[in-house]
N, C-alpha and C positions, 0 to 999 in steps of 0.2 A: 208642141206646147201651146201655140196659138189656138189650135183646135180645142184643146182642153179648156183654155181660158174662155173661149166663146161658149162652150157648153155650160161651164159653171155660171157665167154671167147670165146666160139665157135662163138657166134653171132658177137663179135668184129672182130674176124679173118675173118669171111665171109664178113663182112662189108668192111674190108680193101681190100680184094681181089676184091670185086665188084666195089668199088668206087675209087681205085687208079690205075694208069697205068704208065708204063715206069719209075717206081721208084719215081714218084712225089707224095708227100703227099698232101692230100686234107683236108681242114679245115672242120670237120664234122658239125660245127655250120652253116657255110655258105652254105654247101651242103644241109643240111636238110631244111634250110629256103628257099632256092631256089626251091627245089622240092615240099615241102608241101605248101609253102606260096602262090603258084599260084592257089591253089584249094579253091574255095569259093562256098558255097551252097546258091542258090538264090530262094526266094519265091516271086512270083509276084502277088499272090492272097492269101487271108486268108485261113487258114486250114479249110477243110470241114468236116473231119471225127474226130471231137472232140466236146464234150466229147464222148468217145467210150469205149466199153468193151474189145477192142483189141488195137493193135498198131495204132498210130495216124499219120496224114500227116502234122504235125506241126514242126516248128523249135524246136529243143531239146537242152537243156543245162543241165549240171550236174557236180558233182565232185566225183561221186562214192558213195555218201551217200544220197544226196538230188538231185531230178530231177525236172526240170521246163520245161513245154511245153507252147509255145506261141500261142494264138488264138485271134480271134476277128478282127473287122474292125478298120480302123484308128481312128475313134472316140471313140472306147472302146476296148482297149487291155486287154486281160485276161491272167494272168500268172498262170497256174495250177501247184501246188506244191505237191509233194509226196516224200516219203522216203523209202529206202530199209528196215528200221527197224520198220515201222509203219504198223501193221496188226491187224485184229481182230483174236484172237486165241482161238478157241474152237473146241474140238474134236467131230465134227459132220458134216455130209455131207452138203456142201455149207455154212458152218458157220465159216470158216477160210479163210481169203483172205486179200491181201494188200489194203490199203485205200487211198482215196484222203485226203490230210491233209487240204488244203484250197486253196484260190485264192487271187491273188493281181489284183485289177482292176484299170486300168489307163484310165480315161475318159477325153477326150477333145472334147466336142460336136461339136464345130465349124469345126472339121475336117471331118464331114460327107460328103462323096462323094470324098474324097481325093484319089490320086493315092497311090498304095501300093507296097512297096518293103522292104523285110527283107533279109539281107545278113549275112551269118555266115562264118567268117574266121577260117578255121580249125587250122592254125598254132598257133594263140594265143588264140583261143577259146573265141573270143569276137563277140557278135551279134549286128548288127546295123540295126535299122529300119528307113525307110525314107518315109515320107508321104508329098505329095505336093498338094496344092489346091490354085489356083490363085497365089497371091504374097507370100503365106506362104510356107515355107518348115520346117517341124518339123522332127527332128532326135533324136532318143534315142539310146544310147549304153548301153549294159548290159553284165555282165558276172556272172556266179556262181563260186565263188572263189575255186580254186583247193587246197588251203592251209588253208582256214577258211570256216566254214559252213555259208557263207553269200552270198547274191546277191546284187550287186551295180548297180544302174541305173542312168544315166545322160541324161536329156532331154534338148534340145536346139532348137532354131528356128531362121530363117531369114525371114525378111519381115516387113511390116509396121504394126503398132498397137500392139495389144496384144491378147493372147488367154487365156481363163479361163479353168482350169482343176481341177481334183480331183483324189486323190489316196486313195484307200480303201482296207482293208483286208475284205475277205468274206468267210464265211463257205460254204461248199458244199451244194447245194440246190437240188431241185427235178430233175434237169437235170443230176446231178452227182450221186445221190443216188436213184436208182430205187426201187420201191416198187410195184411189180406185182405178188402177190401170185398166185399159190403156187411155181412158178419157181424162181421169183426174190423177195427176202425178204429183207427189210430194218431192220437192227438190231439196237436197241437203244444203245446209248452211251452218255457219258457226253460231253458237248461242252461249250466253253466260247468265247465270242467276246467282247472286252472291250478296254478302253483307259486309260492310266495312267494320273496322274495329270500333267505330263510334255508333254502330247500329243503323247506318244508312243502307237501306236495301237498294239494289240496282240490278237491272237486266239489260242485255243487249242482244240484238240479232244482226248477223252480217252475212252477206253473200259476196265473197271476195275471190273464190276459185271457180274456174270454168264459167266465168261470166265476162262480158265485155267492159262493163263499168262496175267497179266495186261499190257496194253500198253497205252502210252500217247505221243503225239508230239505237238510241238508248233512253231508258227511263231511270230516274232515281226517286226514292220515296223516303221521307223522314216523318216519323210519328213523334210529335212533341212529347218529351219526357218518357219515351218508351223505346229503348234500344232493341227490344225483341218484337215490336209490333203489336203486343198485347195491351189491352187497356181495360179499365173499369169505369163504367159510365154511371155518374151520379147526378142528381138534380143540382144545378148550380155549378157544376164542374165539367165544362165542355171539353171534348177531345178534338185536337186539330192535327191534320197532316197535310203535307205539301208534296207534290210531284213536279219534277222538272223533265223536260224533253229536249232532245237534240239529235242531229245526224252528222254524218261525215261531210255533208255539204254545208253545214253551218258551223261546225267546230273541227279543229284539227284533231282533237281527241274527244269524241262525244261522250264517252263514259266519264272521263275526268271532268268535263264541262257540267254534266248534270249533277254529279256529286257535289261539286263546288257550289252550284246554284242553290241546291236545297240547304246546304250549310249556311248560306247567306240569308236564307228566308227566316229571319227572326220575326217575332210577332209585330214589331214596328215596321219591318220591311213588308210583310204580308199586308198590313193595313194600308201602306202606301201603294202597293200593287193593286189592291182592290179599288182604291180611290181613283187611280189612273185608268183602270179597267172601266169603271162606270163613266168616267169623263169621256173616254173614247167612244163608248156607245151613245152617250148623250150627243156628242158632236156628229156621230153617224146619222142619228135620226133627224137632226136639224138640217141635214143637207137638202132634204125635200120631204114633204109630207102632204097628205090629202085626206079629207074625211068625206065619206059618202054615206047615204042612208042605209045601204045594205051592209050590215055589220059583219056578215059571214065573208063576203068578198073582201071587205076591208081587212079583216083579220088575216085572210090568206095572203093578201098583198104584203103585209108587214112580216108575216111568217116567212115568205119567200125571201124577202130582203134580209131577215135574220139568218136564214140558212146560207145565203150567198156570202154574207160577211163572215160567217163562221168557217167557211171552207175555201175562200178565194182571195188570198192576199199575197201569196208567194209568187213573185214575178217570174221565177225560173221554173216553177212547178205548179201548173194549174191543177185543180182537183181532178181525180179520175172520173170515169163515167158515172159512178154512183156517189160522187162526192168523196170527202176525206174518210168517211166512216166505213172502212174495210173491216169486216168481222170474220170472214172466212176465205180461205185460199183454195182454188183460184176464184176470183170474182168472175161472173159471167162476162163473156166477150173480153176476157183478160183485163177488164177494168180500164182499158186503154183509151187513148184519144182518137176516137173515130172522127176524122176531120171532115165531117159533113154536119147535118143538122143535129146529130147527137152531141157534138161538141159545141155547136152554135147556140142551141135553144136556151140553155140556162143563162146566157148573157144577153138575150134579146132586149130586155127592158132596162138594163143598167144605166144607159146614157140618159134616157128620158127620166129616170129616177135620180139622176145626178150622183150615181155611185161609181165614179170613175176608177177609184182604186181597185174595186172588185172586178172591173172589166179588163184591166190591163193584162192580167195573166193569160187571157184568152189568146192574145196575138203571138205569144212566143212560139208555140208549135207551128202556127201558120207561116210566120216569117222564116222560121228555121227550115221549113219544108220547101221553100221556093226553089233553091238550087237543085234539090233532089227531084222536085216536080218537073223542072225543065229537062233534067237528065232523062227521066222516065218518058217524057213526051217525045224526045228526040230519038232515044235509043230503043225504047220498047214500042211506042206507038208510031214511030217514024213520022212524027209531025213536028214541024218547026216553022215558025213565022216570026215576024217582027215582034208581035205581042203573043208570046207563046202561052197557050192555055194548057193546063196540065191537071191531071187528077191527083188527089191526095192519097197518101198511104195511111193505112192503119199503123200507128207507130207511137212510140214514146221517145221524145227527144230530150236528151240529157246532156247539157253542156256541149252542144255542137255535134253530138253523135246521134245516129239513128238506130233505134232498136225496134224490131218487130217484122212481121210478115206483111206483104202487100195486101191492101184492101181497097178495091175500086169503089170510089165514092161519087159516082155519077156526075 
């Protein structure tokens, strides 16, 4: 705790030295908004490398627990959903890896051939898609809440007439779950895709048999005023939907929890969630900031901090090797925690940037590995001394248990 206080105080002193001059105080809120607010990430064509067993070239959203990657053409947008705490966990080579939880599919067939633009505002972490075709302009705005495990989407249009659309949850299919023995093996698990009597869609995936640690995660989706997920889009009449996410590590019954959560997401509640979301990101950017003449380097700096905040906040579950955004099983290298520079590198700059909360998940696998490392040193390498040095294993550590095969990490 003392170490954390020292870092925070030091960061504030440095911030004061960098951003004040001639004895004039500068409002940190306005300064951060001015510097970070000018940086927008633009996508002028659909992502091409998705789904993939590695990092994707898609717009990324997240809150440190759940990650969402956007893909698809204007007529069919696909929101890939994954979680830091949703893995298949079995101690055997290539049988433990992070999973795709599911997909949200937004279909508006009449937009086929429309122009494509998605913009991500780093400062408030709101993503805006804009598709134009003839007289129609369709816009959707979305965010994954930094304070609640939910995603909110609002779709609007300008133009004459109306557009018909559909919003569906979907389980991962053949594109997402590869089955190419002997290298790529699909492992069976439980799955559910259903709708409640009130029209709330939900899905879950679970790996509870033939594994060492049972896992389960769920998504629920509610389309406002549409129990069947279908909608008609008209000018001045936006369509809204909300998704909620959870797992067996966060809820006793994750399916019941996500259904209850979306039921509670009234327009008033969603407005409050959005306000809290933007306030969280405002506070995040005010922890430290810097402006340099090279706008490209500056943008990449803040983009990196955006990505880290979007995937690293769960103290028990650091992000996998490609971040939270898993879109295909199995990810390369099983997506696991290689406890060498592969795990270290994403966290290098977080203390100097005063992003302590994002750095904390880094330590959990390392500290959990200490007893096992000492055991390996003594029993396998036959080396023991007062200050035992040990090698790390390639592993996934969940609630005090170790999963995975040995990986020597120099």
